[in-house]
N, CA, C and O of each residue as an XYZ file, in Angstrom:
888
protein
N      53.043      6.040    -68.444
C      54.988      5.549    -69.329
C      55.474      6.529    -70.195
O      56.163      7.548    -70.246
N      54.583      5.500    -71.065
C      55.745      5.215    -72.660
C      55.037      7.218    -72.770
O      55.845      8.108    -73.038
N      53.934      7.463    -72.583
C      54.236      8.959    -73.204
C      55.439      9.951    -72.400
O      55.701     11.108    -72.727
N      55.876      9.434    -71.642
C      56.646     10.457    -70.653
C      58.579     10.382    -71.098
O      59.635     11.010    -71.016
N      57.692      8.577    -71.791
C      59.213      8.383    -72.147
C      59.184      8.938    -73.934
O      59.880      9.953    -73.918
N      58.994      8.849    -74.500
C      59.068      9.297    -75.717
C      58.961     10.976    -75.671
O      59.616     11.156    -76.698
N      58.708     11.969    -75.352
C      59.772     13.277    -74.576
C      60.588     12.855    -74.065
O      61.501     12.912    -74.889
N      60.935     12.449    -73.250
C      62.534     12.312    -72.039
C      63.319     11.514    -73.716
O      64.527     11.752    -73.698
N      62.964     10.806    -74.855
C      63.618     10.264    -75.857
C      63.757     11.300    -76.513
O      64.382     11.100    -77.554
N      63.324     12.719    -76.294
C      63.486     13.451    -77.816
C      64.957     14.377    -77.909
O      65.268     15.144    -76.997
N      65.788     14.193    -79.112
C      66.885     14.065    -79.289
C      66.822     16.611    -78.824
O      67.777     17.186    -78.302
N      65.939     17.100    -79.111
C      66.253     18.643    -79.106
C      65.385     19.281    -78.605
O      64.571     18.469    -79.044
N      64.814     19.931    -78.127
C      63.743     20.820    -77.887
C      63.855     22.297    -78.701
O      64.741     23.017    -78.241
N      63.376     22.657    -79.423
C      62.918     23.862    -80.743
C      61.942     24.834    -80.052
O      60.733     24.648    -79.913
N      62.759     26.054    -79.579
C      61.555     26.804    -78.724
C      61.594     28.088    -79.903
O      62.733     28.328    -80.302
N      60.349     29.047    -80.584
C      59.718     29.326    -81.386
C      59.770     30.866    -80.263
O      59.365     31.045    -79.115
N      60.502     31.812    -81.308
C      60.780     33.224    -80.168
C      59.207     34.372    -80.749
O      58.541     34.540    -81.770
N      59.241     34.687    -79.912
C      58.151     36.115    -79.982
C      57.227     35.865    -80.890
O      56.998     36.620    -81.834
N      56.512     34.577    -80.630
C      54.970     34.110    -81.868
C      53.602     34.513    -81.213
O      52.537     34.099    -81.670
N      53.687     35.425    -80.008
C      52.562     36.089    -79.624
C      53.464     37.634    -79.512
O      54.659     37.855    -79.321
N      52.491     38.386    -79.691
C      52.669     39.837    -80.469
C      52.778     40.709    -79.506
O      53.436     41.745    -79.605
N      51.967     40.259    -78.227
C      52.272     40.867    -77.306
C      52.680     41.447    -76.264
O      52.455     42.467    -75.613
N      53.973     39.689    -76.253
C      54.731     39.203    -75.803
C      55.563     39.743    -76.405
O      56.014     40.614    -75.661
N      55.944     39.754    -77.120
C      56.894     40.697    -78.359
C      57.126     42.146    -77.972
O      58.225     42.692    -77.881
N      56.003     42.661    -77.769
C      55.596     44.437    -77.313
C      56.172     44.704    -75.877
O      56.673     45.763    -75.496
N      55.976     43.302    -74.992
C      55.826     44.319    -73.857
C      57.301     43.953    -73.455
O      57.598     44.175    -72.282
N      58.204     43.452    -74.228
C      59.770     43.348    -73.568
C      60.674     44.329    -75.111
O      61.878     44.259    -75.355
N      59.691     45.109    -75.862
C      60.460     45.564    -76.157
C      60.828     45.227    -77.825
O      61.129     46.055    -78.684
N      60.734     44.153    -77.935
C      60.563     43.562    -78.990
C      60.012     43.857    -80.623
O      58.785     43.955    -80.638
N      60.424     43.962    -81.511
C      59.561     44.077    -82.965
C      58.726     42.543    -82.997
O      58.933     41.656    -82.169
N      58.246     42.495    -83.556
C      57.174     41.616    -83.715
C      57.727     40.943    -85.212
O      58.022     41.500    -86.269
N      57.728     39.670    -84.859
C      58.763     38.966    -86.615
C      57.536     38.669    -87.678
O      56.392     38.260    -87.479
N      58.314     39.080    -89.029
C      57.674     38.572    -89.681
C      57.662     37.292    -90.357
O      56.588     36.838    -90.751
N      58.628     36.732    -90.513
C      59.490     35.343    -90.082
C      59.186     34.186    -89.212
O      58.135     34.565    -88.695
N      59.362     33.361    -88.866
C      59.169     32.499    -87.328
C      60.933     32.465    -87.523
O      61.438     32.336    -88.638
N      61.757     32.604    -86.248
C      62.340     32.196    -85.557
C      62.865     31.421    -84.709
O      62.471     31.676    -83.571
N      63.611     30.551    -84.772
C      63.294     29.915    -83.230
C      65.179     29.485    -82.904
O      66.191     29.469    -83.604
N      64.863     29.195    -81.487
C      66.640     28.945    -80.867
C      66.007     27.555    -80.546
O      64.951     27.016    -80.875
N      67.465     27.053    -79.487
C      67.344     25.755    -79.513
C      67.632     25.638    -77.515
O      67.889     26.531    -76.708
N      67.493     24.576    -77.379
C      67.387     24.135    -75.606
C      68.082     22.851    -75.706
O      68.230     22.307    -76.800
N      68.519     22.335    -74.607
C      69.457     21.230    -73.952
C      68.403     20.576    -73.624
O      67.813     21.153    -72.711
N      67.670     19.189    -74.115
C      66.967     18.152    -73.330
C      67.544     17.731    -71.747
O      66.703     17.253    -70.986
N      68.601     17.856    -71.369
C      68.705     17.829    -69.908
C      68.019     19.337    -68.797
O      68.018     19.489    -67.575
N      67.684     19.915    -69.545
C      66.755     20.864    -68.847
C      65.574     20.739    -68.764
O      64.843     21.730    -68.786
N      65.005     19.253    -68.627
C      63.211     18.663    -68.776
C      63.344     18.848    -67.000
O      64.210     18.543    -66.180
N      62.421     19.304    -66.946
C      62.252     18.584    -64.883
C      60.189     17.798    -65.055
O      59.564     17.853    -66.114
N      59.844     17.424    -64.257
C      58.658     16.778    -64.614
C      57.974     17.564    -63.181
O      58.622     18.122    -62.296
N      56.256     17.392    -63.275
C      55.372     18.091    -62.236
C      56.116     17.720    -61.076
O      56.777     16.682    -61.032
N      56.032     18.527    -60.146
C      56.382     18.441    -58.711
C      57.970     19.125    -58.231
O      58.192     19.776    -57.210
N      58.908     18.762    -59.264
C      60.400     19.406    -58.956
C      60.030     20.301    -59.122
O      58.958     20.854    -59.370
N      61.501     20.602    -58.901
C      61.683     22.635    -58.475
C      62.804     22.513    -59.506
O      63.551     21.633    -59.933
N      62.372     24.893    -59.866
C      62.958     25.332    -60.536
C      63.932     25.575    -59.612
O      63.869     25.463    -58.388
N      64.843     25.920    -60.310
C      66.003     26.935    -59.508
C      66.594     27.861    -60.097
O      66.834     27.990    -61.297
N      66.746     28.280    -59.548
C      66.981     30.076    -59.828
C      68.454     30.180    -59.157
O      68.625     30.273    -57.942
N      69.625     30.148    -60.245
C      71.224     30.141    -60.326
C      71.368     31.521    -59.560
O      70.402     32.283    -59.508
N      72.312     31.769    -59.097
C      72.719     32.681    -58.448
C      72.939     33.758    -59.797
O      73.181     33.368    -60.939
N      72.822     34.936    -59.457
C      72.678     36.195    -60.103
C      71.950     36.402    -61.620
O      72.255     37.206    -62.501
N      70.838     35.348    -61.603
C      70.435     35.303    -62.549
C      68.640     35.948    -62.247
O      68.141     35.671    -61.156
N      67.887     36.692    -63.168
C      67.022     36.928    -62.639
C      65.731     36.135    -63.445
O      65.143     36.680    -64.379
N      65.409     34.889    -62.988
C      64.799     34.364    -63.890
C      62.994     34.194    -64.147
O      62.040     33.794    -63.480
N      63.162     34.608    -65.154
C      61.129     34.309    -65.873
C      60.789     33.173    -65.880
O      61.497     32.173    -65.759
N      59.401     33.272    -66.057
C      58.382     32.749    -66.122
C      57.799     32.560    -67.550
O      56.797     33.268    -67.650
N      58.044     31.891    -68.658
C      56.563     31.756    -70.083
C      56.167     30.372    -70.087
O      57.046     29.510    -70.065
N      54.753     30.004    -70.117
C      54.475     29.234    -70.590
C      53.864     28.683    -71.841
O      54.055     29.651    -72.578
N      53.277     27.817    -72.568
C      53.826     27.185    -73.593
C      53.108     26.178    -73.991
O      52.965     25.278    -73.164
N      52.445     26.013    -75.349
C      51.743     24.556    -75.612
C      53.009     24.259    -76.900
O      53.363     24.682    -78.001
N      53.292     23.425    -76.065
C      53.993     22.165    -76.930
C      54.346     21.393    -77.745
O      55.060     20.584    -77.152
N      54.264     21.075    -79.033
C      53.777     20.114    -79.844
C      55.110     18.945    -79.434
O      56.280     19.217    -79.168
N      54.636     17.989    -79.482
C      55.589     16.485    -79.657
C      55.316     16.013    -80.624
O      54.170     15.691    -80.937
N      56.573     15.833    -81.483
C      57.509     14.578    -82.491
C      56.653     13.281    -82.363
O      56.616     12.616    -81.327
N      56.066     13.020    -83.339
C      55.806     11.302    -83.112
C      56.248     10.615    -84.536
O      55.964      9.421    -84.637
N      56.859     11.184    -85.557
C      57.162     10.421    -86.750
C      58.492     11.556    -87.191
O      58.459     12.784    -87.102
N      59.363     10.888    -87.568
C      61.004     11.811    -88.298
C      60.536     12.116    -89.391
O      59.790     11.337    -89.984
N      60.887     13.362    -89.913
C      60.693     13.867    -91.132
C      61.423     15.138    -91.464
O      61.678     15.861    -90.501
N      61.851     15.587    -92.798
C      62.486     16.491    -93.031
C      61.670     17.460    -94.249
O      60.790     16.913    -94.914
N      62.009     18.895    -94.493
C      60.791     19.289    -95.561
C      59.239     18.542    -95.186
O      58.752     17.788    -96.028
N      58.628     18.759    -94.095
C      57.418     18.575    -94.014
C      56.583     19.855    -94.587
O      56.864     21.010    -94.270
N      55.732     19.574    -95.296
C      54.634     20.521    -95.819
C      53.504     20.646    -94.883
O      53.015     19.756    -94.188
N      53.103     22.110    -94.986
C      51.997     21.821    -93.773
C      51.186     21.237    -93.717
O      50.648     21.041    -92.627
N      50.716     20.681    -94.869
C      49.435     19.756    -95.344
C      49.311     18.508    -94.818
O      48.211     17.958    -94.842
N      50.682     17.737    -94.138
C      51.066     17.050    -93.905
C      51.452     17.096    -92.322
O      51.488     16.082    -91.625
N      51.780     18.620    -91.775
C      52.529     18.627    -90.308
C      51.166     17.859    -89.404
O      51.619     17.257    -88.430
N      50.329     17.802    -89.463
C      49.514     16.875    -88.510
C      50.420     15.198    -87.896
O      50.581     14.774    -86.751
N      50.842     14.613    -89.259
C      50.558     13.459    -89.299
C      51.814     13.350    -88.335
O      51.719     12.493    -87.456
N      52.670     13.903    -88.369
C      54.202     13.940    -87.538
C      53.689     13.994    -86.169
O      54.128     13.061    -85.496
N      52.843     14.841    -85.488
C      52.266     15.236    -84.694
C      52.287     13.885    -83.194
O      51.723     12.852    -83.553
N      52.670     13.842    -82.154
C      52.130     12.509    -81.333
C      51.574     12.909    -80.339
O      51.240     12.008    -79.570
N      51.290     14.100    -79.979
C      50.746     14.903    -78.879
C      51.084     16.401    -78.463
O      51.861     17.183    -79.010
N      50.522     16.526    -77.680
C      51.033     18.125    -76.755
C      51.151     17.729    -75.877
O      50.701     16.698    -75.377
N      52.091     18.841    -75.350
C      52.059     18.789    -73.704
C      52.219     20.619    -73.417
O      52.206     21.592    -74.171
N      52.362     20.442    -71.990
C      52.070     22.020    -71.498
C      53.485     22.272    -70.704
O      53.781     21.534    -69.764
N      54.308     23.293    -71.099
C      55.969     23.416    -70.746
C      55.733     24.695    -70.309
O      54.763     25.403    -70.582
N      56.833     24.992    -69.500
C      57.211     26.098    -69.068
C      58.578     26.661    -70.483
O      59.174     25.763    -71.078
N      58.749     27.509    -70.676
C      60.398     28.123    -71.141
C      61.052     29.372    -70.484
O      60.994     30.520    -70.924
N      61.848     28.844    -69.061
C      62.101     29.279    -67.564
C      63.348     29.995    -68.871
O      63.678     29.469    -69.933
N      63.809     31.317    -68.294
C      64.832     32.629    -69.201
C      65.456     32.982    -68.463
O      64.822     33.081    -67.413
N      66.655     33.330    -68.342
C      67.092     33.777    -67.576
C      67.419     35.312    -68.100
O      68.358     35.529    -68.867
N      66.256     36.697    -67.441
C      66.179     37.438    -68.429
C      67.371     38.084    -68.231
O      68.010     37.392    -69.024
N      68.183     38.860    -67.805
C      69.563     39.553    -67.385
C      70.487     38.793    -67.863
O      71.640     39.226    -67.867
N      70.300     37.927    -68.204
C      71.649     37.167    -69.563
C      71.218     37.373    -71.056
O      71.970     37.579    -72.008
N      70.019     37.286    -71.064
C      69.523     37.297    -72.422
C      69.719     38.851    -72.974
O      70.437     39.161    -73.924
N      69.086     39.571    -72.334
C      69.145     40.943    -72.159
C      71.096     41.540    -72.612
O      71.638     42.533    -73.097
N      71.379     40.606    -72.236
C      72.966     41.373    -71.794
C      73.484     40.489    -73.463
O      74.375     41.061    -74.090
N      72.953     39.280    -74.020
C      73.545     38.790    -75.147
C      73.423     39.404    -76.612
O      74.115     39.620    -77.607
N      71.620     39.610    -75.955
C      71.315     40.444    -77.107
C      71.638     41.321    -77.048
O      71.412     41.685    -78.202
N      72.311     42.608    -76.309
C      72.991     44.139    -76.758
C      74.130     43.358    -77.188
O      74.496     44.128    -78.076
N      75.004     42.371    -77.232
C      75.934     42.464    -77.570
C      75.887     41.586    -78.686
O      76.950     41.404    -79.280
N      74.977     41.068    -79.046
C      74.981     40.021    -80.333
C      75.408     38.608    -80.390
O      76.155     38.171    -81.265
N      74.918     37.922    -79.445
C      75.656     36.761    -78.289
C      74.520     35.817    -78.734
O      73.546     36.246    -79.353
N      74.685     34.398    -78.371
C      73.407     32.935    -78.982
C      73.403     33.770    -77.349
O      74.272     34.272    -76.635
N      71.623     33.542    -77.248
C      71.337     33.369    -75.739
C      70.551     31.655    -75.212
O      69.388     31.284    -75.055
N      72.110     30.880    -75.056
C      72.296     29.827    -75.048
C      72.128     29.804    -73.491
O      71.163     29.247    -72.967
N      73.179     30.479    -72.726
C      73.087     30.233    -71.933
C      72.178     30.596    -70.839
O      71.966     29.884    -69.857
N      71.598     31.869    -71.088
C      70.009     32.314    -70.425
C      68.901     31.283    -71.177
O      67.848     31.661    -70.665
N      68.688     30.611    -71.749
C      67.903     29.276    -71.915
C      67.985     28.268    -71.234
O      67.039     27.778    -70.616
N      69.299     27.767    -71.267
C      69.801     26.450    -71.016
C      70.210     25.679    -69.785
O      70.639     24.526    -69.768
N      70.062     26.291    -69.000
C      69.958     26.218    -67.133
C      69.452     24.505    -66.844
O      68.555     23.984    -67.507
N      69.977     24.004    -66.078
C      69.238     23.120    -65.346
C      67.816     23.444    -65.157
O      67.596     24.616    -64.853
N      66.722     22.597    -65.281
C      65.382     23.171    -64.789
C      64.776     24.120    -65.228
O      63.837     24.781    -64.784
N      65.709     24.193    -66.677
C      64.176     25.539    -67.411
C      63.364     25.113    -68.154
O      62.607     25.804    -68.835
N      63.419     23.739    -68.120
C      62.120     23.140    -68.750
C      61.207     22.108    -68.833
O      61.064     21.198    -69.648
N      60.291     22.605    -67.273
C      59.355     22.271    -66.770
C      58.269     21.523    -67.605
O      57.359     22.245    -68.011
N      58.212     20.310    -67.904
C      57.183     19.778    -69.225
C      56.717     18.850    -68.180
O      57.334     18.412    -67.209
N      54.946     18.536    -68.746
C      54.469     17.960    -68.639
C      54.300     16.401    -68.740
O      55.295     15.792    -68.347
N      53.057     15.472    -69.268
C      53.061     14.400    -69.457
C      52.630     14.655    -70.962
O      52.550     15.846    -71.261
N      52.317     13.667    -72.033
C      51.930     13.543    -73.502
C      50.672     13.785    -73.350
O      50.091     13.095    -72.512
N      49.872     14.835    -74.113
C      48.509     15.145    -74.362
C      48.243     14.370    -75.443
O      48.960     14.505    -76.434
N      46.951     13.226    -75.454
C      46.656     12.706    -76.929
C      46.630     13.712    -77.797
O      46.320     14.816    -77.349
N      46.968     13.570    -79.339
C      46.448     14.323    -80.075
C      44.952     14.747    -80.243
O      44.641     15.923    -80.432
N      43.965     13.647    -80.160
C      43.187     13.996    -80.053
C      41.927     14.682    -79.503
O      40.806     15.041    -79.864
N      42.915     14.662    -78.184
C      42.177     15.809    -77.188
C      42.405     17.652    -77.141
O      42.193     18.304    -76.119
N      42.733     18.083    -78.078
C      42.906     18.901    -79.195
C      43.492     18.988    -80.098
O      44.630     19.248    -80.487
N      41.968     18.568    -80.639
C      41.816     19.060    -82.210
C      41.830     20.418    -82.859
O      41.888     20.458    -84.088
N      41.789     21.376    -82.263
C      42.781     22.964    -82.820
C      43.197     23.533    -81.731
O      42.742     23.941    -80.662
N      44.485     23.429    -82.456
C      45.400     24.054    -81.912
C      45.442     25.088    -81.930
O      46.532     25.522    -81.560
N      44.377     26.171    -82.339
C      44.292     27.508    -82.323
C      43.441     27.938    -81.362
O      43.134     29.122    -81.504
N      42.954     27.393    -80.437
C      41.965     27.227    -79.216
C      42.803     27.018    -77.991
O      41.901     27.093    -77.157
N      43.604     26.864    -77.478
C      44.086     26.369    -76.134
C      44.260     27.838    -75.296
O      44.733     28.932    -75.606
N      43.819     27.454    -74.443
C      44.133     28.302    -72.842
C      45.232     28.274    -72.489
O      45.426     27.254    -71.826
N      46.464     29.142    -72.625
C      46.855     28.461    -71.072
C      47.065     29.950    -70.416
O      47.030     31.108    -70.832
N      47.382     29.066    -68.737
C      47.436     30.561    -67.708
C      48.792     29.842    -66.696
O      49.059     28.657    -66.494
N      49.239     30.677    -66.366
C      50.004     30.048    -65.001
C      49.808     31.838    -63.824
O      49.692     32.975    -64.280
N      49.824     31.633    -63.075
C      50.032     31.449    -61.598
C      51.266     31.548    -60.636
O      52.083     30.628    -60.666
N      51.475     32.720    -59.693
C      52.205     32.472    -58.903
C      51.844     33.000    -57.438
O      51.323     33.971    -56.889
N      52.476     31.692    -57.119
C      51.522     31.189    -55.493
C      49.955     32.238    -55.425
O      49.776     33.337    -54.901
N      48.989     31.319    -56.209
C      47.514     31.630    -57.112
C      47.498     32.858    -57.370
O      46.417     33.375    -57.652
N      48.428     33.467    -57.346
C      48.101     34.894    -58.567
C      48.573     35.134    -59.671
O      49.760     35.462    -59.692
N      47.844     35.059    -60.924
C      47.387     34.920    -62.124
C      48.395     36.085    -62.478
O      48.570     37.248    -62.113
N      49.062     35.062    -63.510
C      50.148     36.184    -64.354
C      50.261     36.271    -65.975
O      50.400     37.145    -66.831
N      50.155     35.193    -65.916
C      49.585     34.614    -67.490
C      48.258     34.331    -67.639
O      47.585     33.797    -66.758
N      47.929     34.597    -68.501
C      46.147     33.963    -69.104
C      45.976     34.495    -70.633
O      45.552     35.624    -70.878
N      46.356     33.544    -71.646
C      46.084     33.486    -72.788
C      45.634     32.880    -73.741
O      44.479     32.770    -73.329
N      45.629     32.193    -75.093
C      44.927     31.548    -75.662
C      46.222     31.589    -76.676
O      47.127     32.422    -76.690
N      45.979     30.066    -77.794
C      46.767     30.080    -79.236
C      46.193     30.672    -80.089
O      46.711     30.561    -81.200
N      45.209     31.343    -80.022
C      44.467     31.718    -81.353
C      45.143     33.507    -81.469
O      44.806     34.324    -82.327
N      45.924     33.686    -80.590
C      46.857     34.763    -81.409
C      48.238     34.153    -81.181
O      48.746     34.770    -80.244
N      48.930     33.362    -81.558
C      49.558     32.862    -82.117
C      50.173     33.827    -83.409
O      49.351     33.753    -84.322
N      50.938     34.406    -83.669
C      51.427     34.576    -85.351
C      51.980     33.130    -86.473
O      52.265     33.006    -87.664
N      51.943     32.662    -85.839
C      52.506     31.424    -87.343
C      51.836     30.467    -86.198
O      51.637     30.654    -84.997
N      51.554     29.288    -87.129
C      50.549     28.350    -86.383
C      51.075     27.148    -86.373
O      52.149     26.939    -86.937
N      50.588     26.453    -85.912
C      51.247     25.151    -85.563
C      51.796     24.105    -87.201
O      52.857     23.486    -87.278
N      51.279     24.145    -87.742
C      51.465     23.740    -89.114
C      52.554     24.475    -90.064
O      53.335     23.989    -90.882
N      52.398     25.418    -89.785
C      53.519     26.440    -90.380
C      55.202     26.343    -89.679
O      56.313     26.617    -90.132
N      54.710     25.812    -88.370
C      55.962     25.966    -87.964
C      57.044     24.893    -88.181
O      58.269     25.010    -88.182
N      55.953     23.393    -88.436
C      56.426     22.409    -88.611
C      57.028     22.321    -89.664
O      58.115     21.744    -89.704
N      56.538     22.799    -90.615
C      56.762     23.269    -92.175
C      58.443     23.733    -91.955
O      59.498     23.141    -92.185
N      58.117     25.096    -91.394
C      59.481     25.368    -91.097
C      61.097     25.426    -90.780
O      62.160     25.774    -91.296
N      60.360     24.639    -89.149
C      61.726     24.076    -88.709
C      62.070     22.494    -89.659
O      63.203     22.114    -89.952
N      61.155     21.979    -89.904
C      61.687     20.891    -90.771
C      62.098     20.761    -92.021
O      62.283     19.733    -92.674
N      62.310     22.544    -92.486
C      63.239     23.016    -93.922
C      64.430     23.054    -93.625
O      65.316     22.783    -94.436
N      64.670     23.441    -92.255
C      66.133     23.703    -91.905
C      66.899     22.206    -90.989
O      68.040     21.744    -91.016
N      66.159     21.964    -90.546
C      66.948     20.569    -89.575
C      65.746     19.519    -89.554
O      64.579     19.889    -89.683
N      66.166     17.983    -89.355
C      65.213     16.826    -89.510
C      64.453     16.874    -88.078
O      65.103     16.936    -87.035
N      62.897     16.838    -88.095
C      62.471     16.192    -86.703
C      62.060     15.099    -86.797
O      61.582     14.562    -87.796
N      62.243     14.593    -85.556
C      62.464     13.374    -84.938
C      61.713     12.843    -83.632
O      61.694     13.524    -82.606
N      61.256     11.917    -83.696
C      60.222     11.298    -82.935
C      60.632     11.633    -81.042
O      61.485     11.027    -80.394
N      59.900     12.537    -80.631
C      60.116     12.514    -79.044
C      60.495     14.188    -78.693
O      60.386     14.722    -77.589
N      61.073     14.971    -80.254
C      61.191     16.220    -80.045
C      59.970     16.841    -80.250
O      58.975     16.485    -80.882
N      60.295     18.117    -79.416
C      59.404     18.927    -78.688
C      59.728     20.209    -79.466
O      60.894     20.578    -79.612
N      58.224     21.175    -80.180
C      58.393     22.431    -80.827
C      57.393     23.482    -79.762
O      56.165     23.575    -79.784
N      58.291     24.153    -78.927
C      57.571     24.920    -78.006
C      57.179     26.412    -78.842
O      58.012     27.033    -79.503
N      56.043     26.748    -78.700
C      55.311     27.519    -79.578
C      54.959     28.746    -79.290
O      54.216     29.421    -80.003
N      55.584     29.206    -77.985
C      55.732     30.636    -77.712
C      54.740     31.151    -76.592
O      53.819     30.390    -76.291
N      54.821     32.153    -76.060
C      54.192     32.472    -74.414
C      53.653     33.544    -74.774
O      54.127     34.285    -75.636
N      52.293     33.804    -73.969
C      51.313     34.809    -74.120
C      51.951     35.553    -73.281
O      52.857     35.137    -72.558
N      51.420     37.018    -73.316
C      51.768     38.281    -72.565
C      51.879     37.893    -71.219
O      51.661     36.769    -70.768
N      52.376     39.300    -70.363
C      52.611     38.564    -68.712
C      53.870     38.126    -68.217
O      53.921     38.036    -66.990
N      54.880     37.833    -68.836
C      55.875     37.167    -68.101
C      56.718     37.871    -67.319
O      56.998     38.996    -67.732
N      57.363     37.397    -65.960
C      58.065     38.122    -65.113
C      58.658     37.312    -64.372
O      58.532     36.117    -64.642
N      59.580     37.762    -63.078
C      59.926     36.663    -62.886
C      60.004     35.639    -61.217
O      59.633     36.263    -60.223
N      60.300     34.699    -61.080
C      60.123     33.868    -60.247
C      61.216     33.925    -59.084
O      62.411     33.740    -59.313
N      60.686     34.207    -57.775
C      61.946     33.657    -56.728
C      61.695     32.371    -56.143
O      60.689     31.702    -56.378
N      62.551     32.066    -55.440
C      63.248     31.403    -54.446
C      62.088     31.347    -53.426
O      61.858     32.444    -52.916
N      61.122     30.098    -52.912
C      60.166     30.447    -51.729
C      58.724     30.451    -52.407
O      57.743     30.251    -51.691
N      58.525     30.752    -54.246
C      56.990     31.014    -54.187
C      56.813     29.453    -55.043
O      57.732     28.635    -55.097
N      55.742     29.289    -55.545
C      55.019     28.144    -56.342
C      54.696     27.998    -57.517
O      53.565     28.484    -57.493
N      54.891     27.638    -58.671
C      54.366     28.377    -59.819
C      53.698     26.564    -60.533
O      54.186     25.454    -60.745
N      52.213     27.311    -60.681
C      51.511     26.266    -61.224
C      51.085     26.700    -62.920
O      51.625     27.538    -63.642
N      50.347     26.120    -63.107
C      50.007     26.489    -65.031
C      49.230     25.072    -65.134
O      49.214     23.993    -64.542
N      48.492     25.804    -66.405
C      47.191     25.130    -66.621
C      47.338     25.030    -68.658
O      47.865     25.766    -69.493
N      46.871     24.245    -68.705
C      46.417     23.909    -70.450
C      44.726     23.418    -70.255
O      44.277     22.609    -69.443
N      43.920     24.294    -71.404
C      43.026     23.281    -71.226
C      42.422     24.325    -72.839
O      43.041     25.142    -73.520
N      40.973     23.792    -72.950
C      40.377     23.770    -74.240
C      39.176     23.828    -74.052
O      38.791     22.916    -73.320
N      38.104     24.755    -74.515
C      36.753     25.071    -74.452
C      35.857     23.985    -73.192
O      35.083     23.048    -72.999
N      37.184     25.588    -72.315
C      36.509     24.848    -70.655
C      37.002     23.853    -70.268
O      37.288     24.073    -69.091
N      37.437     22.365    -70.660
C      37.693     21.181    -70.102
C      39.630     21.661    -69.724
O      40.335     22.413    -70.397
N      39.899     21.125    -68.823
C      41.735     21.400    -68.109
C      42.223     19.712    -68.379
O      41.851     18.597    -68.016
N      43.333     20.339    -69.288
C      43.526     19.239    -69.841
C      45.461     18.649    -69.226
O      45.981     17.541    -69.359
N      45.997     19.833    -68.630
C      47.213     19.611    -67.455
C      47.424     20.874    -67.179
O      47.450     22.031    -67.598
N      47.642     19.768    -65.812
C      47.453     21.062    -64.917
C      49.548     20.521    -64.501
O      50.274     19.540    -64.667
N      49.631     21.661    -64.032
C      51.438     21.526    -63.665
C      51.922     22.365    -61.671
O      51.267     23.258    -61.132
N      52.766     21.901    -61.266
C      52.555     22.277    -60.260
C      54.229     22.437    -59.938
O      54.739     21.325    -59.804
N      55.245     23.617    -59.775
C      56.454     23.865    -59.321
C      57.273     24.817    -58.425
O      57.584     25.936    -58.833
N      57.649     24.334    -57.108
C      58.234     24.690    -55.973
C      59.334     25.475    -56.760
O      59.811     24.891    -57.733
N      59.811     26.766    -56.452
C      61.014     27.163    -57.124
C      62.251     27.766    -55.756
O      61.895     28.516    -54.847
N      63.181     27.415    -55.859
C      64.025     27.110    -55.153
C      65.762     28.413    -55.754
O      65.947     28.988    -56.827
N      66.555     28.389    -54.595
C      67.404     28.367    -54.963
C      68.508     27.352    -55.830
O      68.219     26.158    -55.750
N      69.485     27.615    -56.480
C      69.948     26.518    -57.559
C      70.984     26.239    -56.213
O      71.428     27.289    -55.748
N      71.447     24.961    -55.504
C      72.632     24.628    -54.896
C      73.872     24.559    -55.420
O      74.051     24.323    -56.615
N      74.933     24.779    -54.490
C      76.092     24.899    -54.922
C      75.993     23.502    -54.593
O      75.134     23.035    -53.846
N      77.344     22.525    -55.459
C      77.717     22.180    -55.511
C      78.484     21.560    -55.755
O      78.757     21.848    -56.920
N      79.560     20.267    -55.204
C      81.347     20.984    -55.898
C      81.411     19.919    -57.142
O      82.364     19.936    -57.921
């Protein structure tokens, strides 16, 4: 419960964009030379077993990611000290209304609507820091109805975790409970109501987190 409370108490989700070159290429984006990020609301969190909602008119895509959970406040954190600010890690999904994102990009507008719907950040519990001694060797996979769609490893990240913590904290204070989503491997694609999304995170053949989310149409509420 304490691990769940730490994540739930976080004030922000910092999502790193295009941090796997093959994912950037599959969407026709340039591979970044420096990190960039966007923010997601913590109100978009859902826990294992809860439903991912597909809003009317949205083409929603899955993006499986390693999340870094901050354990200690810090600003201007050097990469050499980044690990001391990490409480642990988590498995997460960055759900994206791709058609809204594409339209926003073409118009030069922010992506907040495309990334910020309720249920758009499914997330697991805290994985103890010592369970992942090397954040450059974490397996990430995602299936829809048992069919593998994403299967990658964080060794392919362009910008590594210590650099990401240094970069983000040079702009804004990182606070205990904040989550940095470190990017997604290639293979993103749509989810539809009636499907079930399952995902896993592991290292050296050991599964550390498994999550399952049914997909439903977003209900109309008064």
